[in-house]
C-alpha positions as CSV (number, residue, x, y, z in Angstrom):
1,M,-19.7,-1.3,35.5
2,N,-21.4,2.0,34.8
3,R,-25.1,1.2,34.2
4,A,-25.2,3.8,31.4
5,L,-22.3,2.1,29.7
6,L,-24.0,-1.3,30.2
7,C,-27.3,-0.1,28.6
8,F,-25.5,1.3,25.6
9,S,-23.3,-1.8,25.3
10,L,-26.4,-4.0,25.2
11,F,-27.8,-2.0,22.3
12,V,-24.5,-2.0,20.4
13,F,-23.9,-5.7,20.9
14,V,-27.3,-6.7,19.6
15,L,-26.3,-4.7,16.5
16,F,-22.9,-6.4,16.3
17,V,-24.4,-9.9,16.7
18,T,-26.8,-9.2,13.9
19,L,-24.0,-7.9,11.6
20,G,-21.4,-10.4,12.8
21,T,-23.3,-13.6,12.4
22,G,-24.6,-12.6,9.0
23,A,-21.3,-11.5,7.5
24,S,-17.7,-11.2,8.4
25,A,-16.0,-7.8,9.1
26,H,-15.1,-5.6,6.2
27,E,-18.0,-6.8,4.2
28,L,-18.6,-3.4,2.7
29,R,-16.2,-3.7,-0.2
30,P,-15.6,-0.9,-2.7
31,A,-15.3,-1.5,-6.4
32,Y,-11.8,-1.1,-7.8
33,L,-10.7,0.4,-11.2
34,E,-7.1,0.3,-12.2
35,L,-5.7,1.9,-15.4
36,R,-2.1,1.1,-16.2
37,Q,-0.5,3.1,-19.1
38,T,1.6,0.9,-21.3
39,E,2.1,3.3,-24.3
40,A,1.4,7.0,-24.9
41,E,-2.3,6.3,-25.8
42,T,-2.8,2.7,-24.6
43,Y,-4.0,1.5,-21.1
44,D,-4.5,-1.9,-19.5
45,V,-7.8,-1.8,-17.5
46,L,-8.7,-3.9,-14.4
47,W,-12.2,-3.6,-13.2
48,K,-13.4,-5.4,-10.0
49,V,-17.0,-5.2,-8.8
50,P,-18.4,-6.9,-5.6
51,A,-20.4,-10.0,-6.5
52,Q,-22.3,-12.8,-4.8
53,G,-21.8,-16.0,-6.6
54,E,-21.2,-16.2,-10.3
55,N,-24.4,-14.7,-11.6
56,L,-25.1,-11.8,-9.2
57,R,-22.9,-8.6,-9.5
58,L,-23.5,-4.9,-9.0
59,G,-24.6,-3.1,-12.2
60,L,-21.6,-0.8,-12.3
61,Y,-19.9,-0.1,-15.7
62,V,-16.8,2.0,-16.6
63,E,-17.4,4.9,-19.0
64,P,-14.1,6.2,-20.4
65,P,-13.6,9.6,-22.0
66,T,-14.8,10.2,-25.5
67,G,-12.2,9.0,-28.0
68,C,-11.3,5.8,-26.1
69,T,-11.9,2.5,-27.8
70,N,-11.3,-1.1,-26.7
71,V,-8.4,-2.8,-28.3
72,T,-9.3,-6.1,-26.8
73,A,-12.6,-7.5,-25.6
74,P,-13.2,-7.6,-21.8
75,R,-12.3,-10.9,-20.2
76,G,-14.4,-11.6,-17.1
77,S,-14.1,-14.0,-14.2
78,V,-15.4,-14.3,-10.6
79,V,-12.8,-14.7,-7.9
80,N,-13.3,-14.2,-4.1
81,N,-16.8,-12.8,-4.5
82,A,-15.7,-10.2,-7.0
83,F,-16.5,-10.0,-10.7
84,T,-13.2,-9.1,-12.5
85,E,-12.8,-7.8,-16.0
86,R,-9.6,-7.0,-17.9
87,W,-9.2,-5.3,-21.2
88,T,-7.0,-2.9,-23.1
89,M,-8.2,0.4,-24.5
90,Q,-6.7,3.1,-26.7
91,C,-7.4,6.8,-26.1
92,A,-6.5,9.4,-28.6
93,G,-4.2,12.0,-27.0
94,G,-4.1,10.0,-23.7
95,L,-6.4,10.3,-20.7
96,T,-5.1,13.6,-19.3
97,G,-8.0,16.1,-19.1
98,G,-10.6,13.4,-19.9
99,T,-13.5,12.5,-17.6
100,I,-14.0,8.9,-16.4
101,S,-17.3,8.0,-14.8
102,V,-19.0,4.9,-13.4
103,A,-22.5,4.3,-14.7
104,G,-24.9,3.0,-12.1
105,L,-22.9,4.2,-9.1
106,T,-25.5,6.8,-8.1
107,A,-28.1,4.1,-7.4
108,T,-25.8,2.1,-5.0
109,M,-24.2,2.6,-1.6
110,T,-20.8,1.4,-3.0
111,D,-17.6,3.5,-3.4
112,V,-15.2,3.0,-6.2
113,L,-11.4,3.3,-5.7
114,V,-9.7,4.4,-8.9
115,R,-5.9,4.1,-9.5
116,L,-4.3,5.4,-12.6
117,E,-0.6,4.5,-13.1
118,R,1.3,6.2,-15.8
119,F,4.5,4.8,-17.4
120,D,6.5,7.7,-16.1
121,G,5.9,6.4,-12.6
122,T,3.4,9.0,-11.5
123,E,0.0,7.9,-10.2
124,Q,-3.4,9.4,-9.5
125,V,-5.6,7.8,-6.9
126,T,-9.2,9.0,-6.2
127,R,-12.4,7.7,-4.7
128,L,-15.7,7.9,-6.4
129,T,-19.0,7.8,-4.4
130,P,-22.7,7.8,-5.4
131,S,-22.7,11.6,-5.1
132,I,-19.4,11.9,-7.1
133,P,-19.5,9.2,-9.8
134,A,-16.9,10.8,-12.1
135,F,-13.5,12.5,-12.0
136,V,-11.2,14.3,-14.3
137,V,-7.8,12.8,-15.1
138,Q,-5.0,15.2,-14.0
139,A,-1.5,15.4,-15.3
140,A,-0.2,14.7,-11.8
141,P,-1.9,14.3,-8.5
142,S,-1.8,17.2,-6.0
143,V,-1.0,17.0,-2.3
144,L,-4.5,18.2,-1.6
145,E,-6.1,15.4,-3.7
146,V,-3.9,12.8,-2.0
147,A,-4.9,14.2,1.5
148,R,-8.6,14.1,0.6
149,T,-8.5,10.7,-0.9
150,Y,-6.4,8.9,1.7
151,T,-8.0,10.6,4.7
152,G,-11.4,9.4,3.4
153,L,-10.1,5.9,2.8
154,G,-8.8,5.8,6.4
155,I,-12.1,6.9,7.9
156,E,-14.1,4.5,5.7
157,H,-11.8,1.6,6.5
158,I,-12.1,2.0,10.3
159,L,-15.8,2.8,10.3
160,T,-16.6,-0.3,8.2
161,G,-14.2,-2.4,10.1
162,I,-16.5,-3.9,12.7
163,D,-13.8,-6.0,14.3
164,H,-11.5,-3.1,14.9
165,L,-14.4,-1.1,16.4
166,L,-15.5,-4.0,18.6
167,F,-11.9,-4.2,20.0
168,V,-11.9,-0.5,20.8
169,L,-15.4,-0.8,22.4
170,A,-14.2,-3.7,24.5
171,L,-11.2,-1.6,25.7
172,L,-13.7,1.2,26.5
173,I,-15.7,-1.2,28.7
174,I,-12.8,-2.6,30.6
175,T,-11.1,0.8,31.2
176,R,-14.4,2.4,32.1
177,G,-13.3,5.7,30.5
178,G,-11.2,8.4,31.9
179,W,-7.4,8.9,31.6
180,K,-6.9,5.1,31.5
181,L,-8.9,5.0,28.3
182,V,-6.9,7.9,26.8
183,K,-3.6,6.1,27.6
184,T,-5.0,2.8,26.2
185,V,-6.2,4.3,23.0
186,T,-2.9,6.2,22.6
187,A,-0.9,2.9,23.0
188,F,-3.2,1.3,20.4
189,T,-2.6,4.2,18.0
190,I,1.2,4.0,18.3
191,A,1.2,0.3,17.8
192,H,-1.0,0.1,14.7
193,T,0.8,3.1,13.2
194,I,4.1,1.2,13.5
195,T,3.0,-2.0,11.8
196,L,0.8,-0.1,9.3
197,S,3.8,1.8,8.1
198,A,6.1,-1.2,8.1
199,A,3.7,-3.4,6.1
200,T,2.7,-0.7,3.6
201,L,6.3,0.2,2.9
202,G,7.2,-3.5,2.4
203,W,9.4,-3.9,5.4
204,V,7.1,-6.7,6.9
205,H,5.4,-9.4,4.9
206,I,2.7,-11.4,6.7
207,P,-0.3,-13.2,5.0
208,Q,-3.6,-11.3,5.6
209,Q,-5.6,-14.4,6.6
210,P,-3.7,-15.2,9.8
211,V,-3.6,-11.5,10.7
212,E,-7.4,-11.3,10.5
213,A,-7.8,-14.5,12.6
214,V,-5.5,-13.1,15.3
215,I,-7.5,-9.8,15.3
216,A,-10.6,-11.8,16.0
217,L,-8.8,-13.7,18.8
218,S,-7.7,-10.4,20.3
219,I,-11.3,-9.4,20.8
220,V,-12.1,-12.8,22.4
221,F,-9.2,-12.3,24.8
222,V,-10.4,-8.8,26.0
223,A,-14.0,-10.2,26.3
224,V,-12.7,-12.9,28.6
225,E,-10.8,-10.3,30.6
226,I,-14.0,-8.3,31.0
227,V,-15.8,-11.3,32.4
228,H,-12.9,-11.9,34.9
229,Q,-13.0,-8.3,36.0
230,Q,-16.7,-8.5,36.7
231,R,-16.2,-11.6,38.8
232,G,-13.5,-9.8,40.9
233,I,-10.5,-11.3,39.1
234,E,-8.1,-8.6,37.9
235,G,-6.4,-9.8,34.7
236,I,-3.6,-8.2,32.7
237,T,-6.0,-6.1,30.7
238,A,-7.5,-4.5,33.8
239,R,-4.1,-3.9,35.3
240,A,-2.3,-2.7,32.2
241,P,-4.8,-2.1,29.4
242,W,-2.2,0.0,27.5
243,F,0.1,-3.0,27.3
244,V,-2.7,-5.2,25.8
245,A,-3.8,-2.5,23.5
246,F,-0.2,-2.0,22.3
247,S,0.5,-5.7,21.8
248,F,-2.7,-6.4,19.8
249,G,-2.5,-3.0,18.1
250,L,0.6,-4.3,16.3
251,M,-1.6,-7.0,14.7
252,H,-4.5,-4.6,14.0
253,G,-2.0,-2.3,12.1
254,L,-1.3,-5.2,9.8
255,G,-5.0,-5.4,9.2
256,F,-5.2,-1.7,8.4
257,A,-2.3,-2.3,5.9
258,G,-4.4,-4.8,4.0
259,G,-6.9,-2.1,3.2
260,L,-4.3,0.4,2.3
261,N,-2.4,-2.1,0.0
262,E,-5.6,-2.5,-2.0
263,A,-5.4,1.2,-2.8
264,G,-1.7,1.4,-3.2
265,L,0.5,4.4,-2.6
266,P,0.9,7.1,-5.3
267,A,4.5,7.5,-6.5
268,G,6.0,10.8,-5.3
269,H,3.4,11.1,-2.5
270,I,4.1,7.9,-0.4
271,P,4.8,9.7,2.9
272,S,1.8,12.0,2.5
273,A,-0.6,9.1,1.5
274,L,0.5,7.0,4.5
275,L,0.2,9.9,6.9
276,F,-3.3,10.9,5.7
277,F,-4.5,7.3,5.7
278,S,-3.3,7.0,9.3
279,L,-4.9,10.3,10.3
280,G,-8.2,9.1,8.7
281,V,-8.1,5.9,10.8
282,E,-7.6,8.1,13.9
283,V,-10.4,10.4,12.9
284,G,-12.6,7.4,12.6
285,H,-11.6,6.1,16.0
286,C,-12.3,9.5,17.6
287,L,-15.7,9.7,15.9
288,F,-16.6,6.3,17.2
289,I,-15.5,6.9,20.7
290,S,-17.1,10.3,20.8
291,V,-20.5,8.8,19.7
292,V,-20.2,6.1,22.3
293,L,-19.4,8.6,25.1
294,L,-22.2,10.9,23.9
295,L,-24.8,8.1,24.0
296,I,-23.6,7.0,27.4
297,A,-24.2,10.5,28.7
298,I,-27.7,10.4,27.2
299,V,-28.5,6.9,28.5
300,R,-27.2,7.8,32.0
301,R,-30.1,10.1,32.5
302,L,-32.6,7.3,31.8
303,R,-31.7,5.4,35.0
304,I,-32.9,2.0,33.7
305,P,-32.8,-0.7,36.4
306,L,-31.1,-3.9,35.3
307,P,-30.2,-7.1,37.1
308,R,-26.5,-7.8,37.9
309,W,-26.4,-10.8,35.6
310,A,-27.1,-8.5,32.7
311,E,-23.6,-7.1,33.1
312,L,-22.2,-10.3,31.7
313,M,-24.2,-10.0,28.4
314,P,-21.9,-7.5,26.7
315,P,-18.6,-9.5,27.1
316,Y,-20.4,-12.7,26.2
317,A,-21.8,-11.1,23.1
318,I,-18.4,-9.7,22.2
319,G,-16.8,-13.1,22.7
320,S,-19.4,-15.0,20.7
321,V,-19.2,-12.7,17.7
322,A,-15.4,-12.6,17.8
323,M,-15.1,-16.4,18.2
324,F,-17.4,-16.8,15.2
325,W,-15.0,-14.6,13.2
326,F,-12.0,-16.5,14.4
327,I,-13.4,-19.9,13.4
328,Q,-14.6,-18.5,10.1
329,R,-11.2,-17.0,9.3
330,T,-9.3,-20.0,10.4
331,F,-11.2,-22.3,8.1
332,S,-10.5,-19.8,5.3
333,F,-6.9,-20.9,5.4
334,F,-8.0,-24.1,3.6
335,D,-10.0,-22.5,0.9
C-alpha cells in the first residue's frame, strides 16, 4: 500500500472510530416542517425536531406569517428520538407571499427541511439553515429553487453519511487510485442511481432497516478483502472492484432513497428533483475523493516511516466500526 495513503487512512479511521462508536451513521438529522393545505386558508402542520430522550429537544420553534392563528392546540410526542408536534392553523388570504421562519435556528448547526403541499397538487420544498432561517412562500416552485434545494440535500446527505463515505474510502484503498478507482466509482454511481430512482419513484419497496444493515455489512466485506490483499490473497474486490462496487452500490442507492423520501418529491418537478439530488450525491462523492487525494499528495512529502504491521490497522478499523453498525442495526429490527 502507498505509505502516504496509509498515513492518511490512519488519521481518517481514528476519526471514524471516534464518530462510529459514539453514534450511528446519519446522526446529523435535520428538523422537518410539513404544511399541508386542507382548505383555502387552512393548513395542517407537522413539526419534527431532533431530540434525545423525552425531555431534551432542540429549542426550535415555527413562526408563521402575520395573520396566521392556531385552530387547534399543538399535540406533542417523542418518537424515534424526534419531538413531533401536530396542529392546524388558519391564515387569512393563505400562505402565498408570507414569510415563515424558525426561531432559534441561527444558534444551532441544524438544517430544517420545509415541505409545503397545496391542495391543487403543487408543492414547495426548501431548506433552511442557520444562515437562512426564513423563506417566502411562493405561488409555485421554480426549477431553479428545486435545483438548489435538492442539490444541497444530495451533498448534505452523502457528506453526513459516514457509512457511505467509509465504503468509498475502502474502495479507494483497495484500488490504490488510478483508472481502476475511476471505473470502480463509476460502477458505484450507476448502481446507486438505478436503485435510488426505482425506490424514490415507488417501483421498489424494501424496509430501510435491513438496507442499512446490509450497507454496514458491505463495508465489512471490503475491509476483509483489503486484509486478504495485504496478505497476498487476491479476492474478488481486488480482481474486479467495479463488480463489487456495482453490486453493493445497488443497496447503497436504497439507503440514499431513504434520505430523499424524507424530503419527498415536488409535484410537477419529480424528474428535476431526482436528477439534482443524484447530482448532489455525486458532487459530495467527488468532493470527498478530491480531499482524500489532496491530503495523500501532501502526506506523501512527509515520508513518515511506519512498520509493515501498521498497514493492517486501516482495514481492521474499517471492519470494527462497520461491524458495530451492523450489529446495532440488526438489533434495531426488534425495537
